[in-house]
C-alpha positions in Angstrom: -16.3 272.8 -50.0 -14.4 269.7 -51.0 -11.1 270.6 -49.2 -13.1 271.0 -46.0 -14.6 267.5 -46.5 -11.1 266.0 -47.2 -9.7 267.7 -44.1 -12.5 266.4 -41.9 -12.0 262.9 -43.3 -8.3 263.0 -42.7 -8.9 264.2 -39.1 -11.4 261.4 -38.5 -9.0 258.8 -39.7 -6.2 260.1 -37.5 -8.6 260.1 -34.5 -9.7 256.6 -35.1 -6.2 255.2 -35.6 -5.0 256.9 -32.4 -7.9 255.3 -30.4 -6.9 251.9 -31.9 -3.3 252.5 -30.9 -4.1 253.4 -27.3 -6.3 250.3 -27.1 -3.5 248.1 -28.3 -1.1 249.6 -25.8 -3.6 248.9 -23.0 -4.0 245.3 -24.1 -0.2 244.8 -24.2 0.2 246.2 -20.7 -2.6 244.0 -19.5 -0.9 240.9 -20.9 2.4 241.8 -19.3 0.7 242.2 -16.0 -0.9 238.8 -16.4 2.4 237.2 -17.1 3.9 238.7 -14.0 0.9 237.6 -11.9 1.2 234.1 -13.2 4.9 234.0 -12.4 4.2 235.2 -8.9 1.6 232.5 -8.3 4.0 229.7 -9.4 6.5 230.6 -6.6 
């Protein structure tokens, strides 16, 4: 029974870290868009 629990815990950690990574990429893209938008407003 313990190997199943360990496997489930590892899968949960991978899932949570993947969600965090996707969120971080989305934030980076949003910041990049904001910089471009600010640059366009200055011209």
